[in-house]
PDB file of the backbone (N, CA, C, O) and the ligand in Angstrom, with CONECT records:
HET     ZN  A 101       1
ATOM      1  N   MET A   1     -17.966  13.310 -14.522  1.00  0.00           N
ATOM      2  CA  MET A   1     -19.533  13.012 -14.212  1.00  0.00           C
ATOM      3  C   MET A   1     -20.195  12.384 -15.250  1.00  0.00           C
ATOM      4  O   MET A   1     -21.337  11.957 -15.075  1.00  0.00           O
ATOM      5  N   ALA A   2     -19.566  12.261 -16.418  1.00  0.00           N
ATOM      6  CA  ALA A   2     -20.066  11.570 -17.720  1.00  0.00           C
ATOM      7  C   ALA A   2     -20.434  10.170 -17.434  1.00  0.00           C
ATOM      8  O   ALA A   2     -21.329   9.649 -18.099  1.00  0.00           O
ATOM      9  N   TRP A   3     -19.756   9.436 -16.397  1.00  0.00           N
ATOM     10  CA  TRP A   3     -19.898   8.025 -16.351  1.00  0.00           C
ATOM     11  C   TRP A   3     -21.180   7.739 -15.591  1.00  0.00           C
ATOM     12  O   TRP A   3     -21.719   6.636 -15.688  1.00  0.00           O
ATOM     13  N   ILE A   4     -21.695   8.735 -14.816  1.00  0.00           N
ATOM     14  CA  ILE A   4     -23.001   8.502 -14.171  1.00  0.00           C
ATOM     15  C   ILE A   4     -24.087   8.628 -15.284  1.00  0.00           C
ATOM     16  O   ILE A   4     -25.026   7.832 -15.297  1.00  0.00           O
ATOM     17  N   MET A   5     -23.990   9.493 -16.101  1.00  0.00           N
ATOM     18  CA  MET A   5     -24.899   9.446 -17.278  1.00  0.00           C
ATOM     19  C   MET A   5     -24.913   8.255 -17.975  1.00  0.00           C
ATOM     20  O   MET A   5     -25.990   7.854 -18.415  1.00  0.00           O
ATOM     21  N   VAL A   6     -23.832   7.578 -18.164  1.00  0.00           N
ATOM     22  CA  VAL A   6     -23.615   6.462 -18.833  1.00  0.00           C
ATOM     23  C   VAL A   6     -24.231   5.263 -18.463  1.00  0.00           C
ATOM     24  O   VAL A   6     -24.902   4.476 -19.131  1.00  0.00           O
ATOM     25  N   SER A   7     -23.795   5.250 -16.942  1.00  0.00           N
ATOM     26  CA  SER A   7     -24.408   4.101 -16.072  1.00  0.00           C
ATOM     27  C   SER A   7     -25.815   4.037 -15.748  1.00  0.00           C
ATOM     28  O   SER A   7     -26.444   3.044 -15.380  1.00  0.00           O
ATOM     29  N   LEU A   8     -26.261   5.295 -15.940  1.00  0.00           N
ATOM     30  CA  LEU A   8     -27.631   5.519 -15.886  1.00  0.00           C
ATOM     31  C   LEU A   8     -28.394   5.102 -17.034  1.00  0.00           C
ATOM     32  O   LEU A   8     -29.492   4.576 -16.855  1.00  0.00           O
ATOM     33  N   ALA A   9     -27.953   5.272 -18.148  1.00  0.00           N
ATOM     34  CA  ALA A   9     -28.495   5.125 -19.411  1.00  0.00           C
ATOM     35  C   ALA A   9     -28.586   3.574 -19.478  1.00  0.00           C
ATOM     36  O   ALA A   9     -29.626   3.016 -19.828  1.00  0.00           O
ATOM     37  N   ILE A  10     -27.366   2.843 -19.101  1.00  0.00           N
ATOM     38  CA  ILE A  10     -27.254   1.476 -19.028  1.00  0.00           C
ATOM     39  C   ILE A  10     -28.392   0.887 -18.227  1.00  0.00           C
ATOM     40  O   ILE A  10     -29.033  -0.091 -18.611  1.00  0.00           O
ATOM     41  N   SER A  11     -28.590   1.471 -17.198  1.00  0.00           N
ATOM     42  CA  SER A  11     -29.691   0.971 -16.287  1.00  0.00           C
ATOM     43  C   SER A  11     -30.873   0.982 -16.667  1.00  0.00           C
ATOM     44  O   SER A  11     -31.649   0.047 -16.468  1.00  0.00           O
ATOM     45  N   LEU A  12     -31.207   2.214 -17.360  1.00  0.00           N
ATOM     46  CA  LEU A  12     -32.538   2.627 -17.876  1.00  0.00           C
ATOM     47  C   LEU A  12     -32.773   1.576 -18.898  1.00  0.00           C
ATOM     48  O   LEU A  12     -33.835   0.955 -18.855  1.00  0.00           O
ATOM     49  N   ALA A  13     -31.790   1.283 -19.916  1.00  0.00           N
ATOM     50  CA  ALA A  13     -31.938   0.490 -21.015  1.00  0.00           C
ATOM     51  C   ALA A  13     -32.264  -1.008 -20.553  1.00  0.00           C
ATOM     52  O   ALA A  13     -33.010  -1.752 -21.190  1.00  0.00           O
ATOM     53  N   LEU A  14     -31.740  -1.289 -19.598  1.00  0.00           N
ATOM     54  CA  LEU A  14     -31.747  -2.796 -19.113  1.00  0.00           C
ATOM     55  C   LEU A  14     -33.067  -2.927 -18.282  1.00  0.00           C
ATOM     56  O   LEU A  14     -33.622  -4.011 -18.106  1.00  0.00           O
ATOM     57  N   THR A  15     -33.515  -1.763 -17.795  1.00  0.00           N
ATOM     58  CA  THR A  15     -34.673  -1.920 -16.969  1.00  0.00           C
ATOM     59  C   THR A  15     -35.791  -1.910 -18.096  1.00  0.00           C
ATOM     60  O   THR A  15     -36.800  -2.591 -17.914  1.00  0.00           O
ATOM     61  N   TRP A  16     -35.661  -1.254 -19.110  1.00  0.00           N
ATOM     62  CA  TRP A  16     -36.546  -1.171 -20.240  1.00  0.00           C
ATOM     63  C   TRP A  16     -36.762  -2.444 -20.798  1.00  0.00           C
ATOM     64  O   TRP A  16     -37.902  -2.898 -20.897  1.00  0.00           O
ATOM     65  N   PHE A  17     -35.473  -3.238 -21.278  1.00  0.00           N
ATOM     66  CA  PHE A  17     -35.776  -4.423 -21.889  1.00  0.00           C
ATOM     67  C   PHE A  17     -36.123  -5.584 -20.916  1.00  0.00           C
ATOM     68  O   PHE A  17     -36.828  -6.532 -21.262  1.00  0.00           O
ATOM     69  N   LEU A  18     -35.649  -5.465 -19.824  1.00  0.00           N
ATOM     70  CA  LEU A  18     -35.738  -6.782 -18.902  1.00  0.00           C
ATOM     71  C   LEU A  18     -37.068  -6.393 -17.917  1.00  0.00           C
ATOM     72  O   LEU A  18     -37.437  -7.216 -17.080  1.00  0.00           O
ATOM     73  N   GLY A  19     -37.540  -5.512 -18.017  1.00  0.00           N
ATOM     74  CA  GLY A  19     -38.661  -5.126 -16.907  1.00  0.00           C
ATOM     75  C   GLY A  19     -38.045  -4.852 -15.522  1.00  0.00           C
ATOM     76  O   GLY A  19     -36.936  -4.339 -15.377  1.00  0.00           O
ATOM     77  N   TRP A  20     -38.739  -5.181 -14.660  1.00  0.00           N
ATOM     78  CA  TRP A  20     -38.189  -4.894 -13.179  1.00  0.00           C
ATOM     79  C   TRP A  20     -36.881  -5.804 -12.805  1.00  0.00           C
ATOM     80  O   TRP A  20     -36.040  -5.438 -11.984  1.00  0.00           O
ATOM     81  N   TYR A  21     -36.833  -6.893 -13.436  1.00  0.00           N
ATOM     82  CA  TYR A  21     -35.794  -7.875 -13.397  1.00  0.00           C
ATOM     83  C   TYR A  21     -34.445  -7.109 -13.621  1.00  0.00           C
ATOM     84  O   TYR A  21     -33.407  -7.289 -12.983  1.00  0.00           O
ATOM     85  N   GLY A  22     -34.612  -6.379 -14.463  1.00  0.00           N
ATOM     86  CA  GLY A  22     -33.498  -5.767 -15.091  1.00  0.00           C
ATOM     87  C   GLY A  22     -32.779  -4.700 -14.090  1.00  0.00           C
ATOM     88  O   GLY A  22     -31.636  -4.278 -14.266  1.00  0.00           O
ATOM     89  N   ILE A  23     -33.594  -4.352 -13.063  1.00  0.00           N
ATOM     90  CA  ILE A  23     -32.988  -3.417 -12.157  1.00  0.00           C
ATOM     91  C   ILE A  23     -31.849  -3.954 -11.289  1.00  0.00           C
ATOM     92  O   ILE A  23     -31.052  -3.201 -10.728  1.00  0.00           O
ATOM     93  N   ILE A  24     -31.805  -5.280 -11.202  1.00  0.00           N
ATOM     94  CA  ILE A  24     -30.676  -6.153 -10.514  1.00  0.00           C
ATOM     95  C   ILE A  24     -29.498  -5.995 -11.176  1.00  0.00           C
ATOM     96  O   ILE A  24     -28.567  -5.441 -10.593  1.00  0.00           O
ATOM     97  N   PRO A  25     -29.367  -6.419 -12.387  1.00  0.00           N
ATOM     98  CA  PRO A  25     -28.151  -6.287 -13.213  1.00  0.00           C
ATOM     99  C   PRO A  25     -27.750  -4.685 -13.252  1.00  0.00           C
ATOM    100  O   PRO A  25     -26.573  -4.351 -13.118  1.00  0.00           O
ATOM    101  N   ALA A  26     -28.631  -3.874 -13.413  1.00  0.00           N
ATOM    102  CA  ALA A  26     -28.511  -2.509 -13.538  1.00  0.00           C
ATOM    103  C   ALA A  26     -27.798  -1.742 -12.272  1.00  0.00           C
ATOM    104  O   ALA A  26     -26.962  -0.847 -12.399  1.00  0.00           O
ATOM    105  N   ILE A  27     -28.234  -2.207 -11.160  1.00  0.00           N
ATOM    106  CA  ILE A  27     -27.794  -1.951  -9.947  1.00  0.00           C
ATOM    107  C   ILE A  27     -26.357  -2.417  -9.788  1.00  0.00           C
ATOM    108  O   ILE A  27     -25.483  -1.727  -9.264  1.00  0.00           O
ATOM    109  N   ALA A  28     -26.177  -3.627 -10.272  1.00  0.00           N
ATOM    110  CA  ALA A  28     -24.753  -4.365 -10.023  1.00  0.00           C
ATOM    111  C   ALA A  28     -23.840  -3.351 -11.067  1.00  0.00           C
ATOM    112  O   ALA A  28     -22.789  -2.878 -10.635  1.00  0.00           O
ATOM    113  N   ILE A  29     -24.193  -3.113 -12.149  1.00  0.00           N
ATOM    114  CA  ILE A  29     -23.376  -2.415 -13.210  1.00  0.00           C
ATOM    115  C   ILE A  29     -23.053  -1.066 -12.577  1.00  0.00           C
ATOM    116  O   ILE A  29     -21.875  -0.710 -12.628  1.00  0.00           O
ATOM    117  N   PHE A  30     -24.012  -0.208 -11.943  1.00  0.00           N
ATOM    118  CA  PHE A  30     -23.902   1.089 -11.401  1.00  0.00           C
ATOM    119  C   PHE A  30     -22.912   0.878 -10.224  1.00  0.00           C
ATOM    120  O   PHE A  30     -22.032   1.720 -10.046  1.00  0.00           O
ATOM    121  N   ILE A  31     -23.004  -0.129  -9.468  1.00  0.00           N
ATOM    122  CA  ILE A  31     -22.129  -0.227  -8.271  1.00  0.00           C
ATOM    123  C   ILE A  31     -20.544  -0.601  -8.859  1.00  0.00           C
ATOM    124  O   ILE A  31     -19.536  -0.074  -8.389  1.00  0.00           O
ATOM    125  N   GLY A  32     -20.528  -1.491  -9.843  1.00  0.00           N
ATOM    126  CA  GLY A  32     -19.447  -1.749 -10.556  1.00  0.00           C
ATOM    127  C   GLY A  32     -18.613  -0.632 -10.963  1.00  0.00           C
ATOM    128  O   GLY A  32     -17.439  -0.466 -10.630  1.00  0.00           O
ATOM    129  N   ILE A  33     -19.373   0.186 -11.776  1.00  0.00           N
ATOM    130  CA  ILE A  33     -18.836   1.402 -12.431  1.00  0.00           C
ATOM    131  C   ILE A  33     -18.248   2.350 -11.274  1.00  0.00           C
ATOM    132  O   ILE A  33     -17.103   2.794 -11.362  1.00  0.00           O
ATOM    133  N   SER A  34     -19.082   2.637 -10.191  1.00  0.00           N
ATOM    134  CA  SER A  34     -18.683   3.541  -9.364  1.00  0.00           C
ATOM    135  C   SER A  34     -17.392   2.890  -8.472  1.00  0.00           C
ATOM    136  O   SER A  34     -16.527   3.607  -7.969  1.00  0.00           O
ATOM    137  N   TYR A  35     -17.408   1.562  -8.371  1.00  0.00           N
ATOM    138  CA  TYR A  35     -16.417   0.855  -7.664  1.00  0.00           C
ATOM    139  C   TYR A  35     -14.896   1.213  -8.473  1.00  0.00           C
ATOM    140  O   TYR A  35     -13.848   1.664  -8.011  1.00  0.00           O
ATOM    141  N   TYR A  36     -15.285   0.790  -9.926  1.00  0.00           N
ATOM    142  CA  TYR A  36     -13.982   1.083 -10.884  1.00  0.00           C
ATOM    143  C   TYR A  36     -13.614   2.319 -10.734  1.00  0.00           C
ATOM    144  O   TYR A  36     -12.423   2.617 -10.647  1.00  0.00           O
ATOM    145  N   MET A  37     -14.607   3.227 -10.683  1.00  0.00           N
ATOM    146  CA  MET A  37     -13.993   4.872 -10.860  1.00  0.00           C
ATOM    147  C   MET A  37     -13.325   5.095  -9.571  1.00  0.00           C
ATOM    148  O   MET A  37     -12.217   5.629  -9.611  1.00  0.00           O
ATOM    149  N   ARG A  38     -13.827   4.767  -8.426  1.00  0.00           N
ATOM    150  CA  ARG A  38     -13.204   5.101  -7.153  1.00  0.00           C
ATOM    151  C   ARG A  38     -11.813   4.320  -7.092  1.00  0.00           C
ATOM    152  O   ARG A  38     -10.877   4.863  -6.506  1.00  0.00           O
ATOM    153  N   LYS A  39     -11.651   3.118  -7.652  1.00  0.00           N
ATOM    154  CA  LYS A  39     -10.272   2.332  -7.716  1.00  0.00           C
ATOM    155  C   LYS A  39      -9.268   3.193  -8.575  1.00  0.00           C
ATOM    156  O   LYS A  39      -8.090   3.301  -8.234  1.00  0.00           O
ATOM    157  N   ARG A  40      -9.773   3.795  -9.692  1.00  0.00           N
ATOM    158  CA  ARG A  40      -9.028   4.507 -10.577  1.00  0.00           C
ATOM    159  C   ARG A  40      -8.462   5.863 -10.005  1.00  0.00           C
ATOM    160  O   ARG A  40      -7.361   6.365 -10.232  1.00  0.00           O
ATOM    161  N   ALA A  41      -9.411   6.301  -9.263  1.00  0.00           N
ATOM    162  CA  ALA A  41      -9.087   7.676  -8.533  1.00  0.00           C
ATOM    163  C   ALA A  41      -8.050   7.418  -7.423  1.00  0.00           C
ATOM    164  O   ALA A  41      -7.117   8.202  -7.245  1.00  0.00           O
ATOM    165  N   MET A  42      -8.243   6.197  -6.606  1.00  0.00           N
ATOM    166  CA  MET A  42      -7.315   5.839  -5.680  1.00  0.00           C
ATOM    167  C   MET A  42      -5.946   5.537  -6.352  1.00  0.00           C
ATOM    168  O   MET A  42      -4.905   5.875  -5.787  1.00  0.00           O
ATOM    169  N   ALA A  43      -5.939   4.920  -7.524  1.00  0.00           N
ATOM    170  CA  ALA A  43      -4.709   4.751  -8.124  1.00  0.00           C
ATOM    171  C   ALA A  43      -3.937   5.921  -8.335  1.00  0.00           C
ATOM    172  O   ALA A  43      -2.795   6.083  -7.904  1.00  0.00           O
ATOM    173  N   ARG A  44      -4.706   6.882  -9.132  1.00  0.00           N
ATOM    174  CA  ARG A  44      -4.200   8.110  -9.336  1.00  0.00           C
ATOM    175  C   ARG A  44      -3.468   8.786  -8.076  1.00  0.00           C
ATOM    176  O   ARG A  44      -2.341   9.277  -8.138  1.00  0.00           O
ATOM    177  N   MET A  45      -4.177   8.747  -7.055  1.00  0.00           N
ATOM    178  CA  MET A  45      -3.872   9.296  -5.737  1.00  0.00           C
ATOM    179  C   MET A  45      -2.617   8.542  -5.260  1.00  0.00           C
ATOM    180  O   MET A  45      -1.752   9.170  -4.650  1.00  0.00           O
ATOM    181  N   GLY A  46      -2.468   7.161  -5.521  1.00  0.00           N
ATOM    182  CA  GLY A  46      -1.414   6.547  -5.174  1.00  0.00           C
ATOM    183  C   GLY A  46      -0.219   6.865  -5.734  1.00  0.00           C
ATOM    184  O   GLY A  46       0.843   6.924  -5.115  1.00  0.00           O
ATOM    185  N   MET A  47      -0.395   7.105  -7.088  1.00  0.00           N
ATOM    186  CA  MET A  47       0.771   7.577  -7.994  1.00  0.00           C
ATOM    187  C   MET A  47       1.187   8.856  -7.572  1.00  0.00           C
ATOM    188  O   MET A  47       2.407   9.019  -7.602  1.00  0.00           O
ATOM    189  N   GLY A  48       0.565   9.724  -7.221  1.00  0.00           N
ATOM    190  CA  GLY A  48       0.799  11.217  -6.686  1.00  0.00           C
ATOM    191  C   GLY A  48       1.593  10.941  -5.449  1.00  0.00           C
ATOM    192  O   GLY A  48       2.615  11.597  -5.245  1.00  0.00           O
ATOM    193  N   GLY A  49       1.183   9.973  -4.565  1.00  0.00           N
ATOM    194  CA  GLY A  49       1.828   9.800  -3.141  1.00  0.00           C
ATOM    195  C   GLY A  49       3.150   9.051  -3.429  1.00  0.00           C
ATOM    196  O   GLY A  49       3.832   8.776  -2.442  1.00  0.00           O
ATOM    197  N   GLY A  50       3.595   8.691  -4.621  1.00  0.00           N
ATOM    198  CA  GLY A  50       4.671   7.785  -4.812  1.00  0.00           C
ATOM    199  C   GLY A  50       5.988   8.516  -4.390  1.00  0.00           C
ATOM    200  O   GLY A  50       6.887   7.872  -3.851  1.00  0.00           O
ATOM    201  N   GLY A  51       6.115   9.940  -4.646  1.00  0.00           N
ATOM    202  CA  GLY A  51       7.140  10.898  -4.117  1.00  0.00           C
ATOM    203  C   GLY A  51       7.142  10.652  -2.358  1.00  0.00           C
ATOM    204  O   GLY A  51       8.156  10.543  -1.669  1.00  0.00           O
ATOM    205  N   GLY A  52       5.948  10.611  -1.949  1.00  0.00           N
ATOM    206  CA  GLY A  52       5.970  10.682  -0.444  1.00  0.00           C
ATOM    207  C   GLY A  52       6.431   9.428   0.157  1.00  0.00           C
ATOM    208  O   GLY A  52       6.961   9.401   1.267  1.00  0.00           O
ATOM    209  N   PHE A  53       6.216   8.292  -0.633  1.00  0.00           N
ATOM    210  CA  PHE A  53       6.646   6.809  -0.173  1.00  0.00           C
ATOM    211  C   PHE A  53       8.223   7.020  -0.148  1.00  0.00           C
ATOM    212  O   PHE A  53       8.881   6.760   0.860  1.00  0.00           O
ATOM    213  N   GLY A  54       8.816   7.534  -1.385  1.00  0.00           N
ATOM    214  CA  GLY A  54      10.154   7.643  -1.598  1.00  0.00           C
ATOM    215  C   GLY A  54      10.936   8.458  -0.493  1.00  0.00           C
ATOM    216  O   GLY A  54      12.018   8.127  -0.009  1.00  0.00           O
ATOM    217  N   GLY A  55      10.205   9.570  -0.184  1.00  0.00           N
ATOM    218  CA  GLY A  55      10.826  10.288   1.067  1.00  0.00           C
ATOM    219  C   GLY A  55      10.794   9.593   2.340  1.00  0.00           C
ATOM    220  O   GLY A  55      11.640   9.787   3.213  1.00  0.00           O
ATOM    221  N   MET A  56       9.707   8.689   2.464  1.00  0.00           N
ATOM    222  CA  MET A  56       9.544   8.025   3.528  1.00  0.00           C
ATOM    223  C   MET A  56      10.779   6.992   3.694  1.00  0.00           C
ATOM    224  O   MET A  56      11.413   6.877   4.744  1.00  0.00           O
ATOM    225  N   LEU A  57      11.013   6.314   2.604  1.00  0.00           N
ATOM    226  CA  LEU A  57      12.124   5.364   2.580  1.00  0.00           C
ATOM    227  C   LEU A  57      13.508   6.023   2.868  1.00  0.00           C
ATOM    228  O   LEU A  57      14.378   5.404   3.481  1.00  0.00           O
ATOM    229  N   GLY A  58      13.716   7.472   2.345  1.00  0.00           N
ATOM    230  CA  GLY A  58      14.896   8.200   2.692  1.00  0.00           C
ATOM    231  C   GLY A  58      15.034   8.431   4.020  1.00  0.00           C
ATOM    232  O   GLY A  58      16.092   8.162   4.588  1.00  0.00           O
ATOM    233  N   GLY A  59      14.030   8.932   4.636  1.00  0.00           N
ATOM    234  CA  GLY A  59      14.053   9.155   5.895  1.00  0.00           C
ATOM    235  C   GLY A  59      14.213   8.131   6.887  1.00  0.00           C
ATOM    236  O   GLY A  59      14.607   8.447   8.009  1.00  0.00           O
ATOM    237  N   GLY A  60      13.938   6.874   6.583  1.00  0.00           N
ATOM    238  CA  GLY A  60      13.949   5.609   7.221  1.00  0.00           C
ATOM    239  C   GLY A  60      15.436   5.230   7.183  1.00  0.00           C
ATOM    240  O   GLY A  60      15.808   4.661   8.209  1.00  0.00           O
ATOM    241  N   SER A  61      16.262   5.390   6.352  1.00  0.00           N
ATOM    242  CA  SER A  61      17.588   5.232   5.985  1.00  0.00           C
ATOM    243  C   SER A  61      18.398   5.748   7.344  1.00  0.00           C
ATOM    244  O   SER A  61      19.294   5.156   7.945  1.00  0.00           O
ATOM    245  N   GLY A  62      17.909   6.799   7.580  1.00  0.00           N
ATOM    246  CA  GLY A  62      18.646   7.932   8.825  1.00  0.00           C
ATOM    247  C   GLY A  62      18.434   7.042  10.182  1.00  0.00           C
ATOM    248  O   GLY A  62      19.182   7.260  11.135  1.00  0.00           O
ATOM    249  N   GLY A  63      17.437   6.059  10.270  1.00  0.00           N
ATOM    250  CA  GLY A  63      17.181   5.462  11.558  1.00  0.00           C
ATOM    251  C   GLY A  63      17.826   4.108  11.739  1.00  0.00           C
ATOM    252  O   GLY A  63      17.489   3.356  12.653  1.00  0.00           O
ATOM    253  N   ILE A  64      18.940   3.752  10.680  1.00  0.00           N
ATOM    254  CA  ILE A  64      19.315   2.304  10.819  1.00  0.00           C
ATOM    255  C   ILE A  64      20.205   2.077  12.115  1.00  0.00           C
ATOM    256  O   ILE A  64      21.070   2.878  12.469  1.00  0.00           O
ATOM    257  N   ASN A  65      19.963   1.138  12.649  1.00  0.00           N
ATOM    258  CA  ASN A  65      20.797   0.822  13.859  1.00  0.00           C
ATOM    259  C   ASN A  65      22.006   0.237  13.733  1.00  0.00           C
ATOM    260  O   ASN A  65      22.114  -0.580  12.818  1.00  0.00           O
ATOM    261  N   TYR A  66      22.904   0.437  14.389  1.00  0.00           N
ATOM    262  CA  TYR A  66      24.355  -0.089  14.120  1.00  0.00           C
ATOM    263  C   TYR A  66      24.668  -0.878  15.347  1.00  0.00           C
ATOM    264  O   TYR A  66      24.167  -0.640  16.446  1.00  0.00           O
ATOM    265  N   VAL A  67      25.508  -1.814  15.104  1.00  0.00           N
ATOM    266  CA  VAL A  67      26.191  -2.663  16.526  1.00  0.00           C
ATOM    267  C   VAL A  67      27.599  -2.543  16.563  1.00  0.00           C
ATOM    268  O   VAL A  67      28.281  -2.934  15.615  1.00  0.00           O
ATOM    269  N   CYS A  68      28.144  -1.982  17.681  1.00  0.00           N
ATOM    270  CA  CYS A  68      29.624  -1.701  17.814  1.00  0.00           C
ATOM    271  C   CYS A  68      30.268  -2.963  17.669  1.00  0.00           C
ATOM    272  O   CYS A  68      29.655  -3.920  18.142  1.00  0.00           O
ATOM    273  N   ILE A  69      31.518  -3.215  17.047  1.00  0.00           N
ATOM    274  CA  ILE A  69      32.110  -4.184  16.961  1.00  0.00           C
ATOM    275  C   ILE A  69      32.942  -4.389  18.086  1.00  0.00           C
ATOM    276  O   ILE A  69      33.219  -5.524  18.471  1.00  0.00           O
ATOM    277  N   ALA A  70      33.342  -3.402  18.617  1.00  0.00           N
ATOM    278  CA  ALA A  70      34.321  -3.466  19.938  1.00  0.00           C
ATOM    279  C   ALA A  70      33.642  -3.804  21.111  1.00  0.00           C
ATOM    280  O   ALA A  70      34.277  -4.535  21.872  1.00  0.00           O
ATOM    281  N   CYS A  71      32.449  -3.446  21.485  1.00  0.00           N
ATOM    282  CA  CYS A  71      31.663  -3.750  22.671  1.00  0.00           C
ATOM    283  C   CYS A  71      30.261  -4.298  22.534  1.00  0.00           C
ATOM    284  O   CYS A  71      29.596  -4.665  23.503  1.00  0.00           O
ATOM    285  N   GLY A  72      29.785  -4.339  21.096  1.00  0.00           N
ATOM    286  CA  GLY A  72      28.696  -5.000  20.937  1.00  0.00           C
ATOM    287  C   GLY A  72      27.259  -4.233  21.297  1.00  0.00           C
ATOM    288  O   GLY A  72      26.143  -4.741  21.191  1.00  0.00           O
ATOM    289  N   HIS A  73      27.597  -2.749  21.792  1.00  0.00           N
ATOM    290  CA  HIS A  73      26.452  -2.032  21.904  1.00  0.00           C
ATOM    291  C   HIS A  73      25.698  -1.418  20.823  1.00  0.00           C
ATOM    292  O   HIS A  73      26.308  -0.799  19.950  1.00  0.00           O
ATOM    293  N   ARG A  74      24.477  -1.523  20.794  1.00  0.00           N
ATOM    294  CA  ARG A  74      23.586  -1.065  19.647  1.00  0.00           C
ATOM    295  C   ARG A  74      23.128   0.262  19.759  1.00  0.00           C
ATOM    296  O   ARG A  74      22.452   0.595  20.733  1.00  0.00           O
ATOM    297  N   PHE A  75      23.442   1.105  18.809  1.00  0.00           N
ATOM    298  CA  PHE A  75      23.230   2.609  18.846  1.00  0.00           C
ATOM    299  C   PHE A  75      22.827   3.136  17.323  1.00  0.00           C
ATOM    300  O   PHE A  75      22.813   2.436  16.311  1.00  0.00           O
ATOM    301  N   LYS A  76      22.547   4.357  17.405  1.00  0.00           N
ATOM    302  CA  LYS A  76      22.195   5.051  16.278  1.00  0.00           C
ATOM    303  C   LYS A  76      23.265   6.107  15.988  1.00  0.00           C
ATOM    304  O   LYS A  76      23.787   6.698  16.933  1.00  0.00           O
ATOM    305  N   GLY A  77      23.643   6.394  14.619  1.00  0.00           N
ATOM    306  CA  GLY A  77      24.619   7.471  14.447  1.00  0.00           C
ATOM    307  C   GLY A  77      26.077   7.077  14.171  1.00  0.00           C
ATOM    308  O   GLY A  77      26.385   5.911  13.925  1.00  0.00           O
ATOM    309  N   GLY A  78      26.871   7.976  14.214  1.00  0.00           N
ATOM    310  CA  GLY A  78      28.369   7.633  13.574  1.00  0.00           C
ATOM    311  C   GLY A  78      29.144   6.750  14.562  1.00  0.00           C
ATOM    312  O   GLY A  78      29.771   5.796  14.102  1.00  0.00           O
ATOM    313  N   ALA A  79      29.152   6.957  15.713  1.00  0.00           N
ATOM    314  CA  ALA A  79      30.281   6.406  16.646  1.00  0.00           C
ATOM    315  C   ALA A  79      29.588   5.745  17.878  1.00  0.00           C
ATOM    316  O   ALA A  79      28.539   6.255  18.272  1.00  0.00           O
ATOM    317  N   CYS A  80      30.100   4.632  18.529  1.00  0.00           N
ATOM    318  CA  CYS A  80      29.577   4.000  19.662  1.00  0.00           C
ATOM    319  C   CYS A  80      29.425   4.862  20.963  1.00  0.00           C
ATOM    320  O   CYS A  80      30.457   5.248  21.511  1.00  0.00           O
ATOM    321  N   PRO A  81      28.297   5.162  21.451  1.00  0.00           N
ATOM    322  CA  PRO A  81      28.340   6.110  22.768  1.00  0.00           C
ATOM    323  C   PRO A  81      28.910   5.629  23.778  1.00  0.00           C
ATOM    324  O   PRO A  81      29.277   6.441  24.629  1.00  0.00           O
ATOM    325  N   ARG A  82      29.130   4.391  23.977  1.00  0.00           N
ATOM    326  CA  ARG A  82      29.628   3.781  25.132  1.00  0.00           C
ATOM    327  C   ARG A  82      31.287   3.656  25.023  1.00  0.00           C
ATOM    328  O   ARG A  82      32.020   3.983  25.957  1.00  0.00           O
ATOM    329  N   CYS A  83      31.734   3.181  23.864  1.00  0.00           N
ATOM    330  CA  CYS A  83      33.145   2.950  24.076  1.00  0.00           C
ATOM    331  C   CYS A  83      33.919   4.137  22.840  1.00  0.00           C
ATOM    332  O   CYS A  83      35.145   4.240  22.800  1.00  0.00           O
ATOM    333  N   GLY A  84      33.082   4.894  21.976  1.00  0.00           N
ATOM    334  CA  GLY A  84      33.643   5.730  21.183  1.00  0.00           C
ATOM    335  C   GLY A  84      34.081   5.288  19.959  1.00  0.00           C
ATOM    336  O   GLY A  84      34.505   6.098  19.135  1.00  0.00           O
ATOM    337  N   SER A  85      34.029   3.943  19.696  1.00  0.00           N
ATOM    338  CA  SER A  85      34.593   3.299  18.673  1.00  0.00           C
ATOM    339  C   SER A  85      33.790   3.546  17.380  1.00  0.00           C
ATOM    340  O   SER A  85      32.564   3.535  17.482  1.00  0.00           O
ATOM    341  N   LYS A  86      34.374   3.779  16.122  1.00  0.00           N
ATOM    342  CA  LYS A  86      33.808   3.810  14.859  1.00  0.00           C
ATOM    343  C   LYS A  86      33.584   2.710  14.228  1.00  0.00           C
ATOM    344  O   LYS A  86      32.991   2.762  13.151  1.00  0.00           O
ATOM    345  N   MET A  87      33.963   1.611  14.703  1.00  0.00           N
ATOM    346  CA  MET A  87      33.936   0.116  14.285  1.00  0.00           C
ATOM    347  C   MET A  87      32.664  -0.265  14.462  1.00  0.00           C
ATOM    348  O   MET A  87      32.343  -0.563  15.613  1.00  0.00           O
ATOM    349  N   ARG A  88      31.825  -0.335  13.578  1.00  0.00           N
ATOM    350  CA  ARG A  88      30.275  -0.665  13.491  1.00  0.00           C
ATOM    351  C   ARG A  88      29.929  -1.503  12.547  1.00  0.00           C
ATOM    352  O   ARG A  88      30.691  -1.568  11.583  1.00  0.00           O
ATOM    353  N   ARG A  89      28.907  -2.223  12.552  1.00  0.00           N
ATOM    354  CA  ARG A  89      28.217  -2.744  11.761  1.00  0.00           C
ATOM    355  C   ARG A  89      26.521  -2.544  11.652  1.00  0.00           C
ATOM    356  O   ARG A  89      25.869  -2.129  12.610  1.00  0.00           O
ATOM    357  N   VAL A  90      25.962  -2.871  10.453  1.00  0.00           N
ATOM    358  CA  VAL A  90      24.583  -2.196  10.382  1.00  0.00           C
ATOM    359  C   VAL A  90      23.889  -3.625  10.975  1.00  0.00           C
ATOM    360  O   VAL A  90      24.133  -4.789  10.657  1.00  0.00           O
ATOM    361  N   ASP A  91      22.888  -3.059  12.002  1.00  0.00           N
ATOM    362  CA  ASP A  91      22.031  -4.228  12.539  1.00  0.00           C
ATOM    363  C   ASP A  91      20.608  -4.269  11.819  1.00  0.00           C
ATOM    364  O   ASP A  91      19.899  -3.262  11.813  1.00  0.00           O
ATOM    365  N   PHE A  92      20.250  -5.333  11.278  1.00  0.00           N
ATOM    366  CA  PHE A  92      19.231  -5.581  10.580  1.00  0.00           C
ATOM    367  C   PHE A  92      17.973  -6.104  11.445  1.00  0.00           C
ATOM    368  O   PHE A  92      16.912  -6.382  10.886  1.00  0.00           O
TER     369      PHE A  92
HETATM  370 ZN    ZN A 101      31.091   0.361  21.649  1.00  0.00          ZN2+
END
């Protein structure tokens, strides 16, 4: 919460030196700092969710579609449900 005090101090200093025109850059700095802090917090959250993304990728590999080489049937899993052939290629 220290950044609020810092940005408020900067805002006050700018208002002090520049008068009421100083309020414009002061607000800009305040918005900029809060935006930066939000972005940093989101980056931290994104890093925390990295494991979740990895898990999603791992789960996605279970849903690969295969095409049967024998009959051309598209299926998921080990063997073709139509002809029972295990000869298959990955369908991208
Ligand atoms: Zn087949």
